[in-house]
N, CA, C and O of each residue as an XYZ file, in Angstrom:
912
protein
N       3.606     -7.280     13.176
C       4.266     -6.106     13.761
C       3.997     -4.860     12.923
O       3.718     -3.788     13.459
N       4.086     -5.014     11.585
C       3.825     -3.876     10.718
C       2.415     -3.346     10.919
O       2.198     -2.139     11.016
N       1.458     -4.271     10.980
C       0.066     -3.872     11.153
C      -0.122     -3.126     12.464
O      -0.859     -2.142     12.537
N       0.562     -3.613     13.505
C       0.445     -2.969     14.799
C       0.990     -1.552     14.787
O       0.403     -0.648     15.381
N       2.114     -1.362     14.108
C       2.706     -0.034     14.015
C       1.794      0.941     13.299
O       1.624      2.084     13.724
N       1.200      0.468     12.191
C       0.358      1.359     11.411
C      -0.927      1.705     12.131
O      -1.494      2.776     11.918
N      -1.390      0.805     12.982
C      -2.639      1.053     13.691
C      -2.506      2.178     14.708
O      -3.506      2.670     15.231
N      -1.259      2.588     14.992
C      -1.043      3.666     15.948
C      -1.231      5.045     15.319
O      -1.083      6.067     15.989
N      -1.563      5.065     14.015
C      -1.883      6.344     13.382
C      -0.733      7.025     12.684
O      -0.748      8.243     12.504
N       0.280      6.247     12.280
C       1.411      6.849     11.575
C       0.964      7.464     10.260
O       1.548      8.442      9.795
N      -0.072      6.891      9.663
C      -0.594      7.408      8.399
C      -1.870      8.198      8.700
O      -2.945      7.832      8.225
N      -1.768      9.242      9.460
C      -2.942     10.001      9.878
C      -3.505     10.794      8.704
O      -3.153     11.954      8.489
N      -4.375     10.150      7.961
C      -5.016     10.765      6.807
C      -6.519     10.553      6.891
O      -6.996      9.661      7.592
N      -7.266     11.396      6.159
C      -8.700     11.172      6.070
C      -8.966      9.878      5.306
O      -8.199      9.495      4.422
N     -10.049      9.221      5.655
C     -10.459      8.033      4.916
C     -10.961      8.442      3.538
O     -11.667      9.442      3.408
N     -10.605      7.679      2.513
C     -11.042      8.001      1.162
C     -12.571      7.957      1.075
O     -13.218      7.094      1.667
N     -13.120      8.894      0.337
C     -14.554      8.965      0.089
C     -14.780      9.090     -1.417
O     -13.861      9.423     -2.165
N     -16.010      8.819     -1.851
C     -16.314      8.975     -3.276
C     -16.161     10.417     -3.720
O     -16.016     10.693     -4.911
N     -16.195     11.346     -2.761
C     -16.058     12.773     -3.054
C     -14.647     13.306     -2.807
O     -14.423     14.513     -2.895
N     -13.697     12.427     -2.502
C     -12.326     12.882     -2.242
C     -11.800     13.664     -3.443
O     -11.894     13.185     -4.573
N     -11.254     14.844     -3.224
C     -10.814     15.694     -4.348
C      -9.672     15.066     -5.148
O      -8.815     14.378     -4.593
N      -9.674     15.308     -6.433
C      -8.568     14.883     -7.281
C      -7.299     15.599     -6.820
O      -7.295     16.812     -6.608
N      -6.236     14.834     -6.671
C      -4.977     15.389     -6.194
C      -4.765     15.223     -4.704
O      -3.679     15.494     -4.192
N      -5.799     14.778     -4.003
C      -5.682     14.616     -2.550
C      -5.134     13.241     -2.185
O      -5.224     12.287     -2.957
N      -4.562     13.169     -0.980
C      -4.114     11.907     -0.404
C      -5.149     11.460      0.627
O      -5.722     12.282      1.342
N      -5.378     10.160      0.694
C      -6.304      9.632      1.681
C      -5.924      8.187      2.003
O      -5.042      7.613      1.364
N      -6.576      7.622      2.970
C      -6.280      6.265      3.422
C      -7.445      5.353      3.085
O      -8.603      5.695      3.328
N      -7.134      4.192      2.525
C      -8.183      3.276      2.085
C      -7.809      1.847      2.460
O      -6.632      1.492      2.520
N      -8.820      1.044      2.708
C      -8.594     -0.378      2.946
C      -8.113     -1.029      1.661
O      -8.732     -0.853      0.611
N      -7.025     -1.775      1.725
C      -6.497     -2.449      0.535
C      -7.532     -3.404     -0.038
O      -7.556     -3.640     -1.246
N      -8.388     -3.955      0.815
C      -9.427     -4.874      0.355
C     -10.426     -4.186     -0.574
O     -11.133     -4.858     -1.325
N     -10.491     -2.859     -0.531
C     -11.430     -2.123     -1.379
C     -10.828     -1.696     -2.713
O     -11.531     -1.146     -3.560
N      -9.541     -1.944     -2.905
C      -8.880     -1.545     -4.140
C      -9.093     -2.593     -5.224
O      -8.865     -3.782     -5.000
N      -9.530     -2.152     -6.397
C      -9.750     -3.051     -7.524
C      -8.553     -2.994     -8.461
O      -8.147     -1.904     -8.864
N      -7.975     -4.143     -8.819
C      -6.847     -4.153     -9.758
C      -7.273     -3.723    -11.157
O      -8.422     -3.910    -11.559
N      -6.333     -3.150    -11.883
C      -6.568     -2.799    -13.287
C      -5.622     -3.585    -14.197
O      -5.431     -3.230    -15.360
N      -5.043     -4.637    -13.667
C      -4.222     -5.562    -14.426
C      -4.548     -6.971    -13.949
O      -5.093     -7.160    -12.862
N      -4.212     -7.948    -14.769
C      -4.699     -9.305    -14.509
C      -3.761    -10.174    -13.686
O      -4.132    -11.293    -13.332
N      -2.567     -9.706    -13.368
C      -1.638    -10.522    -12.590
C      -0.459     -9.702    -12.114
O      -0.316     -8.532    -12.470
N       0.391    -10.327    -11.300
C       1.628     -9.708    -10.810
C       2.757    -10.723    -10.909
O       2.523    -11.929    -10.989
N       3.977    -10.219    -10.903
C       5.139    -11.103    -10.817
C       5.376    -11.461     -9.360
O       5.907    -10.655     -8.596
N       4.983    -12.669     -8.972
C       5.005    -13.025     -7.558
C       6.412    -13.007     -6.961
O       6.585    -12.640     -5.799
N       7.412    -13.397     -7.743
C       8.778    -13.370     -7.224
C       9.195    -11.946     -6.872
O       9.913    -11.728     -5.896
N       8.748    -10.988     -7.659
C       9.046     -9.583     -7.376
C       8.261     -9.096     -6.158
O       8.776     -8.320     -5.354
N       7.021     -9.550     -6.024
C       6.219     -9.217     -4.852
C       6.890     -9.742     -3.587
O       6.977     -9.040     -2.579
N       7.362    -10.987     -3.653
C       8.012    -11.598     -2.491
C       9.249    -10.809     -2.068
O       9.500    -10.632     -0.876
N      10.021    -10.336     -3.050
C      11.211     -9.557     -2.749
C      10.835     -8.244     -2.072
O      11.483     -7.830     -1.111
N       9.795     -7.594     -2.567
C       9.336     -6.347     -1.959
C       8.854     -6.589     -0.534
O       9.119     -5.788      0.363
N       8.140     -7.706     -0.329
C       7.659     -8.034      1.016
C       8.829     -8.238      1.984
O       8.754     -7.841      3.147
N       9.897     -8.854      1.501
C      11.071     -9.047      2.360
C      11.697     -7.707      2.727
O      12.200     -7.540      3.838
N      11.669     -6.752      1.800
C      12.239     -5.428      2.074
C      11.413     -4.655      3.103
O      11.929     -3.742      3.749
N      10.142     -5.011      3.260
C       9.289     -4.325      4.233
C       9.530     -4.800      5.660
O       9.216     -4.094      6.619
N      10.085     -5.991      5.794
C      10.294     -6.558      7.127
C      11.240     -5.676      7.937
O      12.323     -5.320      7.472
N      10.825     -5.333      9.140
C      11.669     -4.560     10.040
C      11.567     -3.062      9.887
O      12.176     -2.320     10.659
N      10.805     -2.595      8.901
C      10.654     -1.149      8.737
C       9.756     -0.590      9.841
O       8.772     -1.212     10.241
N      10.118      0.583     10.314
C       9.313      1.255     11.330
C       8.116      1.918     10.670
O       8.049      2.022      9.445
N       7.177      2.365     11.485
C       6.012      3.068     10.944
C       6.448      4.328     10.193
O       5.875      4.664      9.156
N       7.452      5.016     10.710
C       7.943      6.233     10.058
C       8.561      5.903      8.704
O       8.370      6.640      7.737
N       9.302      4.798      8.632
C       9.926      4.400      7.369
C       8.878      3.979      6.339
O       9.008      4.279      5.152
N       7.851      3.293      6.796
C       6.775      2.896      5.888
C       6.009      4.111      5.383
O       5.624      4.173      4.216
N       5.796      5.062      6.261
C       5.110      6.288      5.874
C       5.910      7.025      4.805
O       5.343      7.530      3.836
N       7.218      7.084      4.984
C       8.098      7.732      4.005
C       8.063      7.002      2.675
O       8.068      7.626      1.614
N       8.029      5.662      2.734
C       7.963      4.859      1.514
C       6.685      5.134      0.741
O       6.708      5.246     -0.485
N       5.560      5.243      1.459
C       4.283      5.495      0.801
C       4.231      6.886      0.158
O       3.560      7.088     -0.854
N       4.936      7.821      0.750
C       4.987      9.163      0.162
C       5.851      9.161     -1.097
O       5.552      9.859     -2.066
N       6.925      8.372     -1.074
C       7.846      8.332     -2.208
C       7.264      7.515     -3.355
O       7.311      7.937     -4.511
N       6.720      6.354     -3.036
C       6.167      5.473     -4.071
C       4.652      5.642     -4.101
O       3.900      4.848     -3.536
N       4.244      6.681     -4.765
C       2.837      7.061     -4.835
C       1.958      5.930     -5.365
O       2.262      5.336     -6.399
N       0.871      5.634     -4.658
C      -0.101      4.627     -5.088
C      -1.304      5.380     -5.656
O      -2.108      5.915     -4.892
N      -1.440      5.431     -6.984
C      -2.505      6.226     -7.600
C      -3.804      5.440     -7.763
O      -3.785      4.268     -8.137
N      -4.912      6.084     -7.485
C      -6.218      5.446     -7.667
C      -7.149      6.367     -8.457
O      -7.017      7.591     -8.438
N      -8.085      5.737     -9.145
C      -9.153      6.441     -9.841
C     -10.463      6.077     -9.155
O     -10.713      4.902     -8.888
N     -11.294      7.057     -8.867
C     -12.602      6.803     -8.264
C     -13.627      6.649     -9.385
O     -13.782      7.537    -10.223
N     -14.322      5.513     -9.390
C     -15.295      5.190    -10.429
C     -16.639      5.864    -10.151
O     -16.859      6.378     -9.055
N     -17.545      5.863    -11.146
C     -18.868      6.464    -10.937
C     -19.639      5.869     -9.769
O     -20.436      6.562     -9.137
N     -19.407      4.572     -9.471
C     -20.107      3.933     -8.358
C     -19.384      4.124     -7.028
O     -19.796      3.563     -6.012
N     -18.300      4.919     -7.028
C     -17.553      5.171     -5.803
C     -16.453      4.169     -5.528
O     -15.768      4.273     -4.510
N     -16.264      3.185     -6.424
C     -15.206      2.196     -6.249
C     -13.830      2.796     -6.499
O     -13.690      3.791     -7.210
N     -12.812      2.172     -5.901
C     -11.442      2.647     -6.016
C     -10.647      1.694     -6.905
O     -10.516      0.510     -6.595
N     -10.119      2.218     -8.011
C      -9.370      1.416     -8.968
C      -7.893      1.783     -8.901
O      -7.509      2.931     -9.121
N      -7.081      0.789     -8.593
C      -5.637      0.957     -8.467
C      -5.018      0.948     -9.866
O      -5.164     -0.035    -10.594
N      -4.337      2.013    -10.249
C      -3.821      2.089    -11.616
C      -2.307      1.920    -11.701
O      -1.753      1.971    -12.799
N      -1.633      1.724    -10.595
C      -0.197      1.446    -10.576
C       0.158      0.946     -9.179
O      -0.663      1.001     -8.264
N       1.395      0.456     -9.023
C       1.900     -0.035     -7.736
C       1.164     -1.292     -7.258
O       0.991     -1.500     -6.058
N       0.740     -2.119     -8.202
C       0.085     -3.373     -7.811
C       1.033     -4.274     -7.018
O       0.615     -4.942     -6.072
N       2.311     -4.288     -7.408
C       3.262     -5.152     -6.713
C       3.495     -4.684     -5.281
O       3.486     -5.492     -4.352
N       3.701     -3.394     -5.103
C       3.892     -2.857     -3.759
C       2.649     -3.087     -2.906
O       2.756     -3.500     -1.751
N       1.483     -2.825     -3.465
C       0.241     -2.983     -2.707
C       0.012     -4.444     -2.326
O      -0.445     -4.735     -1.221
N       0.330     -5.359     -3.239
C       0.205     -6.787     -2.929
C       1.179     -7.184     -1.828
O       0.836     -7.969     -0.944
N       2.395     -6.643     -1.881
C       3.381     -6.942     -0.833
C       2.922     -6.410      0.520
O       3.105     -7.079      1.537
N       2.334     -5.225      0.548
C       1.791     -4.683      1.789
C       0.706     -5.599      2.339
O       0.686     -5.903      3.531
N      -0.193     -6.037      1.466
C      -1.290     -6.917      1.861
C      -0.763     -8.238      2.418
O      -1.239     -8.723      3.444
N       0.226     -8.813      1.728
C       0.800    -10.080      2.183
C       1.551     -9.914      3.505
O       1.723    -10.880      4.249
N       1.991     -8.708      3.790
C       2.719     -8.448      5.036
C       1.780     -8.170      6.207
O       2.232     -7.918      7.325
N       0.481     -8.217      5.950
C      -0.490     -8.007      7.019
C      -0.965     -6.580      7.162
O      -1.693     -6.261      8.102
N      -0.562     -5.711      6.241
C      -0.996     -4.313      6.288
C      -2.336     -4.198      5.575
O      -2.451     -4.579      4.410
N      -3.317     -3.693      6.240
C      -4.686     -3.681      5.720
C      -5.097     -2.368      5.062
O      -6.081     -2.332      4.322
N      -4.355     -1.286      5.322
C      -4.711      0.000      4.753
C      -3.496      0.628      4.076
O      -2.357      0.353      4.452
N      -3.743      1.462      3.087
C      -2.652      2.097      2.354
C      -2.938      3.571      2.136
O      -4.091      3.992      2.037
N      -1.873      4.340      2.062
C      -1.946      5.756      1.682
C      -2.023      5.797      0.155
O      -1.160      5.228     -0.513
N      -3.024      6.448     -0.404
C      -3.176      6.524     -1.855
C      -3.388      7.968     -2.286
O      -3.741      8.824     -1.475
N      -3.171      8.228     -3.568
C      -3.422      9.547     -4.131
C      -4.510      9.437     -5.187
O      -4.419      8.603     -6.088
N      -5.522     10.256     -5.086
C      -6.618     10.261     -6.062
C      -6.154     11.046     -7.288
O      -5.930     12.253     -7.202
N      -6.008     10.368     -8.429
C      -5.533     11.057     -9.631
C      -6.677     11.407    -10.582
O      -6.493     12.209    -11.498
N      -7.848     10.819    -10.376
C      -9.002     11.151    -11.224
C     -10.266     10.643    -10.552
O     -10.231      9.697     -9.766
N     -11.380     11.283    -10.873
C     -12.700     10.821    -10.433
C     -13.603     10.878    -11.661
O     -13.999     11.953    -12.112
N     -13.920      9.691    -12.194
C     -14.711      9.595    -13.419
C     -16.188      9.444    -13.071
O     -16.536      8.720    -12.138
N     -17.049     10.117    -13.810
C     -18.464     10.164    -13.449
C     -19.395      9.535    -14.487
O     -20.574      9.320    -14.206
N     -18.882      9.240    -15.675
C     -19.719      8.668    -16.735
C     -19.524      7.152    -16.782
O     -18.483      6.675    -17.236
N     -20.513      6.397    -16.317
C     -20.404      4.950    -16.265
C     -20.228      4.353    -17.649
O     -19.489      3.383    -17.823
N     -20.913      4.934    -18.644
C     -20.866      4.376    -19.992
C     -19.498      4.466    -20.648
O     -19.146      3.618    -21.468
N     -18.721      5.486    -20.294
C     -17.406      5.666    -20.912
C     -16.255      5.358    -19.954
O     -15.097      5.660    -20.245
N     -16.585      4.751    -18.803
C     -15.561      4.524    -17.783
C     -14.371      3.758    -18.335
O     -13.233      4.207    -18.198
N     -14.613      2.615    -18.953
C     -13.489      1.783    -19.381
C     -12.757      2.352    -20.581
O     -11.550      2.154    -20.720
N     -13.466      3.052    -21.445
C     -12.769      3.690    -22.558
C     -11.852      4.794    -22.038
O     -10.745      4.971    -22.547
N     -12.305      5.534    -21.032
C     -11.453      6.557    -20.430
C     -10.253      5.936    -19.718
O      -9.139      6.455    -19.793
N     -10.490      4.835    -19.036
C      -9.400      4.152    -18.348
C      -8.318      3.711    -19.336
O      -7.126      3.880    -19.080
N      -8.743      3.149    -20.457
C      -7.769      2.681    -21.436
C      -7.112      3.832    -22.184
O      -5.914      3.784    -22.462
N      -7.876      4.860    -22.511
C      -7.302      6.010    -23.221
C      -6.242      6.714    -22.395
O      -5.307      7.299    -22.941
N      -6.388      6.658    -21.079
C      -5.417      7.286    -20.179
C      -4.331      6.317    -19.722
O      -3.502      6.663    -18.881
N      -4.334      5.103    -20.275
C      -3.358      4.071    -19.897
C      -3.464      3.727    -18.419
O      -2.455      3.497    -17.752
N      -4.693      3.695    -17.912
C      -4.943      3.365    -16.515
C      -5.437      1.931    -16.331
O      -5.773      1.535    -15.215
N      -5.486      1.156    -17.400
C      -5.898     -0.245    -17.300
C      -5.164     -1.041    -18.367
O      -4.906     -0.542    -19.463
N      -4.832     -2.278    -18.038
C      -4.166     -3.177    -18.986
C      -5.060     -4.411    -19.146
O      -5.021     -5.339    -18.338
N      -5.861     -4.391    -20.207
C      -6.837     -5.459    -20.418
C      -6.287     -6.527    -21.347
O      -6.818     -6.775    -22.430
N      -5.196     -7.159    -20.888
C      -4.596     -8.291    -21.590
C      -4.067     -9.271    -20.547
O      -3.735     -8.883    -19.427
N      -3.992    -10.542    -20.928
C      -3.428    -11.528    -20.011
C      -1.920    -11.599    -20.210
O      -1.349    -10.795    -20.947
N      -1.276    -12.559    -19.555
C       0.186    -12.634    -19.622
C       0.674    -12.872    -21.045
O       1.754    -12.414    -21.416
N      -0.109    -13.582    -21.837
C       0.272    -13.876    -23.215
C      -0.030    -12.709    -24.169
O       0.257    -12.788    -25.364
N      -0.604    -11.638    -23.636
C      -0.914    -10.490    -24.468
C      -2.260    -10.574    -25.162
O      -2.563     -9.760    -26.034
N      -3.075    -11.559    -24.780
C      -4.396    -11.714    -25.390
C      -5.408    -10.832    -24.660
O      -5.359    -10.730    -23.434
N      -6.333    -10.187    -25.397
C      -7.295     -9.277    -24.772
C      -8.208     -9.985    -23.767
O      -8.592    -11.139    -23.960
N      -8.540     -9.277    -22.707
C      -9.530     -9.743    -21.736
C     -10.548     -8.621    -21.526
O     -10.301     -7.474    -21.899
N     -11.670     -8.950    -20.939
C     -12.688     -7.946    -20.638
C     -12.478     -7.418    -19.220
O     -11.811     -8.071    -18.418
N     -13.030     -6.254    -18.897
C     -12.931     -5.758    -17.517
C     -13.486     -6.747    -16.504
O     -13.001     -6.828    -15.375
N     -14.505     -7.500    -16.911
C     -15.121     -8.473    -16.007
C     -14.178     -9.640    -15.683
O     -14.386    -10.354    -14.701
N     -13.153     -9.829    -16.500
C     -12.199    -10.919    -16.272
C     -11.040    -10.505    -15.367
O     -10.210    -11.340    -15.008
N     -10.973     -9.237    -14.999
C      -9.941     -8.804    -14.060
C     -10.220     -9.379    -12.673
O     -11.381     -9.477    -12.275
N      -9.180     -9.760    -11.929
C      -9.394    -10.138    -10.525
C     -10.042     -8.966     -9.783
O      -9.747     -7.805    -10.067
N     -10.903     -9.269     -8.857
C     -11.643     -8.207     -8.171
C     -10.922     -7.651     -6.952
O     -11.253     -6.560     -6.490
N      -9.953     -8.373     -6.428
C      -9.255     -7.929     -5.225
C      -7.751     -8.139     -5.370
O      -7.305     -9.009     -6.117
N      -6.980     -7.339     -4.652
C      -5.524     -7.436     -4.682
C      -5.040     -8.834     -4.293
O      -4.107     -9.367     -4.892
N      -5.678     -9.411     -3.295
C      -5.235    -10.706     -2.801
C      -5.482    -11.869     -3.734
O      -5.048    -12.985     -3.449
N      -6.175    -11.638     -4.857
C      -6.474    -12.730     -5.791
C      -5.701    -12.615     -7.105
O      -5.971    -13.365     -8.042
N      -4.750    -11.695     -7.186
C      -3.966    -11.553     -8.416
C      -3.072    -12.775     -8.619
O      -2.303    -13.116     -7.720
N      -3.149    -13.445     -9.771
C      -2.313    -14.625    -10.020
C      -0.881    -14.239    -10.378
O      -0.582    -13.074    -10.643
N      -0.018    -15.223    -10.380
C       1.391    -15.004    -10.701
C       1.605    -14.982    -12.209
O       1.193    -15.899    -12.918
N       2.257    -13.921    -12.692
C       2.717    -13.814    -14.082
C       4.250    -13.809    -14.025
O       4.848    -12.744    -13.870
N       4.895    -14.967    -14.146
C       6.355    -15.025    -13.992
C       7.126    -14.095    -14.923
O       8.157    -13.542    -14.542
N       6.623    -13.926    -16.144
C       7.359    -13.066    -17.075
C       7.201    -11.586    -16.733
O       7.978    -10.753    -17.199
N       6.215    -11.267    -15.932
C       6.115     -9.897    -15.417
C       7.255     -9.642    -14.425
O       7.757     -8.522    -14.330
N       7.658    -10.673    -13.693
C       8.825    -10.542    -12.820
C      10.058    -10.234    -13.640
O      10.816     -9.325    -13.301
N      10.275    -10.983    -14.724
C      11.437    -10.743    -15.574
C      11.439     -9.316    -16.119
O      12.466     -8.637    -16.114
N      10.277     -8.876    -16.588
C      10.181     -7.526    -17.143
C      10.498     -6.479    -16.075
O      11.191     -5.501    -16.351
N       9.993     -6.682    -14.863
C      10.267     -5.742    -13.784
C      11.741     -5.670    -13.439
O      12.276     -4.591    -13.182
N      12.394     -6.819    -13.434
C      13.824     -6.840    -13.138
C      14.632     -6.197    -14.262
O      15.642     -5.538    -14.011
N      14.187     -6.389    -15.495
C      14.844     -5.737    -16.633
C      14.756     -4.223    -16.508
O      15.732     -3.509    -16.738
N      13.575     -3.747    -16.141
C      13.402     -2.305    -15.977
C      14.307     -1.777    -14.868
O      14.974     -0.756    -15.033
N      14.324     -2.484    -13.732
C      15.152     -2.057    -12.611
C      16.631     -1.995    -12.997
O      17.378     -1.152    -12.501
N      17.041     -2.901    -13.888
C      18.445     -2.973    -14.304
C      18.769     -2.005    -15.437
O      19.920     -1.926    -15.866
N      17.772     -1.268    -15.927
C      18.020     -0.271    -16.955
C      18.011     -0.777    -18.371
O      18.617     -0.160    -19.246
N      17.329     -1.904    -18.628
C      17.294     -2.461    -19.978
C      16.120     -1.954    -20.807
O      16.059     -2.211    -22.009
N      15.206     -1.251    -20.194
C      14.248     -0.446    -20.942
C      13.805      0.701    -20.046
O      13.908      0.627    -18.822
N      13.320      1.745    -20.663
C      12.958      2.954    -19.938
C      11.442      3.054    -19.829
O      10.719      2.748    -20.777
N      10.978      3.476    -18.685
C       9.539      3.613    -18.475
C       9.163      5.080    -18.349
O       9.673      5.795    -17.486
N       8.270      5.513    -19.217
C       7.732      6.862    -19.115
C       6.879      6.948    -17.861
O       5.978      6.132    -17.671
N       7.150      7.925    -17.004
C       6.434      8.034    -15.741
C       4.938      8.254    -15.931
O       4.153      8.003    -15.017
N       4.541      8.718    -17.104
C       3.127      8.980    -17.359
C       2.409      7.785    -17.965
O       1.193      7.819    -18.149
N       3.147      6.736    -18.274
C       2.539      5.555    -18.903
C       2.718      4.345    -17.998
O       3.843      3.942    -17.701
N       1.608      3.772    -17.563
C       1.664      2.591    -16.730
C       1.634      1.331    -17.603
O       1.326      1.394    -18.794
N       1.955      0.201    -16.998
C       1.794     -1.114    -17.635
C       2.776     -1.387    -18.777
O       2.583     -2.355    -19.513
N       3.807     -0.581    -18.950
C       4.813     -0.832    -19.978
C       5.430     -2.218    -19.796
O       5.741     -2.903    -20.771
N       5.605     -2.623    -18.538
C       6.244     -3.914    -18.254
C       5.469     -5.092    -18.834
O       6.058     -6.121    -19.165
N       4.152     -4.945    -18.957
C       3.357     -6.060    -19.465
C       3.595     -6.296    -20.955
O       3.551     -7.435    -21.418
N       3.843     -5.233    -21.699
C       4.177     -5.401    -23.111
C       5.489     -6.170    -23.238
O       5.631     -7.042    -24.096
N       6.440     -5.838    -22.379
C       7.706     -6.562    -22.382
C       7.531     -8.002    -21.911
O       8.150     -8.916    -22.457
N       6.696     -8.206    -20.907
C       6.499     -9.549    -20.363
C       5.953    -10.509    -21.420
O       6.454    -11.625    -21.559
N       4.933    -10.086    -22.162
C       4.350    -10.977    -23.171
C       5.341    -11.222    -24.310
O       5.404    -12.326    -24.852
N       6.109    -10.199    -24.671
C       7.102    -10.381    -25.740
C       8.210    -11.329    -25.295
O       8.623    -12.204    -26.057
N       8.693    -11.161    -24.063
C       9.727    -12.054    -23.541
C       9.238    -13.499    -23.503
O       9.972    -14.423    -23.851
N       7.993    -13.682    -23.077
C       7.441    -15.041    -23.039
C       7.419    -15.694    -24.406
O       7.739    -16.874    -24.548
N       7.040    -14.920    -25.409
C       7.010    -15.448    -26.773
C       8.415    -15.816    -27.249
O       8.625    -16.859    -27.868
N       9.369    -14.937    -26.948
C      10.746    -15.187    -27.384
C      11.372    -16.371    -26.655
O      12.180    -17.102    -27.227
N      11.003    -16.555    -25.412
C      11.591    -17.612    -24.592
C      10.711    -18.855    -24.551
O      10.936    -19.772    -23.761
N       9.695    -18.863    -25.426
C       8.796    -20.018    -25.590
C       8.123    -20.420    -24.277
O       7.843    -21.594    -24.035
N       7.874    -19.428    -23.448
C       7.158    -19.614    -22.185
C       7.765    -20.712    -21.305
O       7.056    -21.440    -20.611
N       9.101    -20.805    -21.357
C       9.767    -21.738    -20.454
C       9.494    -21.310    -19.016
O       9.384    -20.112    -18.756
N       9.380    -22.243    -18.076
C       9.073    -21.877    -16.687
C      10.121    -20.923    -16.110
O      11.319    -21.087    -16.344
N       9.665    -19.939    -15.364
C      10.551    -19.025    -14.653
C      10.303    -19.221    -13.164
O       9.208    -18.956    -12.669
N      11.325    -19.686    -12.455
C      11.215    -19.971    -11.029
C      12.361    -19.282    -10.291
O      13.268    -18.726    -10.910
N      12.308    -19.326     -8.981
C      13.395    -18.758     -8.191
C      14.711    -19.456     -8.516
O      15.768    -18.826     -8.503
N      14.649    -20.764     -8.809
C      15.860    -21.535     -9.076
C      16.547    -21.121    -10.378
O      17.775    -21.111    -10.451
N      15.770    -20.782    -11.399
C      16.386    -20.428    -12.681
C      16.250    -18.948    -13.015
O      16.465    -18.546    -14.158
N      15.896    -18.138    -12.023
C      15.638    -16.722    -12.274
C      16.871    -16.007    -12.817
O      16.760    -15.226    -13.762
N      18.030    -16.259    -12.242
C      19.244    -15.568    -12.682
C      19.555    -15.888    -14.139
O      19.871    -14.989    -14.917
N      19.469    -17.168    -14.514
C      19.748    -17.568    -15.894
C      18.697    -17.006    -16.843
O      19.028    -16.570    -17.945
N      17.439    -17.014    -16.428
C      16.365    -16.475    -17.265
C      16.552    -14.975    -17.474
O      16.289    -14.458    -18.560
N      17.005    -14.279    -16.433
C      17.215    -12.840    -16.535
C      18.354    -12.523    -17.496
O      18.272    -11.555    -18.253
N      19.411    -13.322    -17.477
C      20.511    -13.105    -18.421
C      20.036    -13.265    -19.860
O      20.416    -12.487    -20.735
N      19.216    -14.261    -20.099
C      18.653    -14.456    -21.436
C      17.766    -13.273    -21.817
O      17.812    -12.795    -22.951
N      16.952    -12.800    -20.858
C      16.066    -11.664    -21.118
C      16.864    -10.403    -21.420
O      16.452     -9.607    -22.264
N      17.994    -10.201    -20.753
C      18.833     -9.034    -21.002
C      19.375     -9.045    -22.427
O      19.416     -8.007    -23.088
N      19.792    -10.228    -22.904
C      20.277    -10.313    -24.278
C      19.161     -9.987    -25.262
O      19.382     -9.288    -26.251
N      17.978    -10.489    -24.991
C      16.843    -10.220    -25.868
C      16.459     -8.742    -25.855
O      16.085     -8.181    -26.885
N      16.553     -8.118    -24.685
C      16.137     -6.720    -24.549
C      16.979     -5.779    -25.388
O      16.520     -4.697    -25.757
N      18.205     -6.177    -25.695
C      19.093     -5.330    -26.489
C      19.145     -5.752    -27.956
O      19.946     -5.225    -28.728
N      18.297     -6.694    -28.335
C      18.265     -7.131    -29.729
C      17.336     -6.244    -30.539
O      16.467     -5.570    -29.985
N      17.521     -6.247    -31.851
C      16.674     -5.419    -32.703
C      15.240     -5.925    -32.718
O      14.335     -5.187    -33.107
N      15.017     -7.150    -32.310
C      13.657     -7.666    -32.250
C      12.801     -6.954    -31.215
O      11.574     -7.046    -31.247
N      13.455     -6.234    -30.287
C      12.724     -5.528    -29.229
C      12.467     -4.073    -29.579
O      11.896     -3.337    -28.774
N      12.882     -3.641    -30.775
C      12.851     -2.206    -31.070
C      11.454     -1.621    -31.196
O      11.305     -0.399    -31.190
N      10.427     -2.455    -31.309
C       9.061     -1.933    -31.387
C       8.421     -1.776    -30.010
O       7.311     -1.257    -29.898
N       9.107     -2.217    -28.978
C       8.557     -2.167    -27.629
C       8.760     -0.788    -26.996
O       9.747     -0.116    -27.294
N       7.839     -0.357    -26.128
C       8.009      0.947    -25.463
C       9.235      0.947    -24.559
O       9.487     -0.018    -23.837
N       9.981      2.023    -24.605
C      11.147      2.141    -23.742
C      12.426      1.564    -24.293
O      13.451      1.598    -23.612
N      12.407      1.028    -25.519
C      13.613      0.475    -26.140
C      14.414      1.592    -26.788
O      13.823      2.498    -27.376
N      15.768      1.560    -26.701
C      16.564      0.666    -25.868
C      16.849      1.308    -24.520
O      16.811      2.531    -24.390
N      17.130      0.496    -23.531
C      17.489      1.019    -22.227
C      18.946      1.448    -22.191
O      19.724      1.109    -23.083
N      19.310      2.190    -21.163
C      20.676      2.720    -21.080
C      21.721      1.622    -20.993
O      22.855      1.816    -21.432
N      21.360      0.467    -20.434
C      22.320     -0.621    -20.324
C      22.687     -1.199    -21.683
O      23.737     -1.825    -21.828
N      21.839     -0.996    -22.673
C      22.109     -1.553    -24.001
C      23.217     -0.787    -24.723
O      23.686     -1.230    -25.771
N      23.638      0.347    -24.182
C      24.750      1.075    -24.795
C      26.036      0.295    -24.665
O      26.962      0.483    -25.455
N      26.105     -0.588    -23.666
C      27.280     -1.451    -23.509
C      26.996     -2.862    -23.997
O      27.823     -3.765    -23.875
N      25.801     -3.024    -24.554
C      25.403     -4.337    -25.093
C      24.669     -4.060    -26.404
O      23.443     -4.160    -26.460
N      25.416     -3.709    -27.467
C      24.815     -3.218    -28.704
C      23.744     -4.147    -29.258
O      23.842     -5.363    -29.097
N      22.700     -3.582    -29.923
C      21.646     -4.406    -30.523
C      22.209     -5.398    -31.521
O      23.133     -5.104    -32.279
N      21.622     -6.575    -31.493
C      22.024     -7.615    -32.426
C      20.777     -8.126    -33.136
O      19.687     -8.132    -32.565
N      20.941     -8.544    -34.357
C      19.817     -9.092    -35.113
C      19.587    -10.525    -34.735
O      18.679    -11.166    -35.266
């Protein structure tokens, strides 16, 4: 149903081109978007997908305007998604094939592409455990992103106000996800134990052991003082 609504032209935008101006909005096939992170929190994706059910084309259009999906155009004309991987994955899983995106940069030097991406915090070249990966090890399509359960925990912590995210810095949640996994000894995180795991993560987020992480402490920690 969502796909049918969107096909009626609710997102009447020009199709993205390699020459699309920086700062412009355009429409692109989600299948053409390349991830700049190695995984997503699938439980969080599933929740977002449930929230999309029943939305009208007008409501979806409003959502896309509010939750900006930023892309960088590479020297070869490829489109690299630098944020909103969870939302984009939820759209894809819901049967939506195209997305409204905003071009935030167009890089032209192939030799310095990845250094520029990392210097601008537009790529997270680490796995769930925080170990470095190469650009070639990134999944090539949105639909192939694996589940990082601790990324779900980190996302829920952020939503609950346990750490603050600078709007200009992407991927902060991944630093928290790998740290939480280490602290919790990578115990399985499932829908069945999500609530209990989140309570444990909240206690950890307000401990002094988290003080080196970006965004520490969150506003919720004012009522949950840091503990050693």
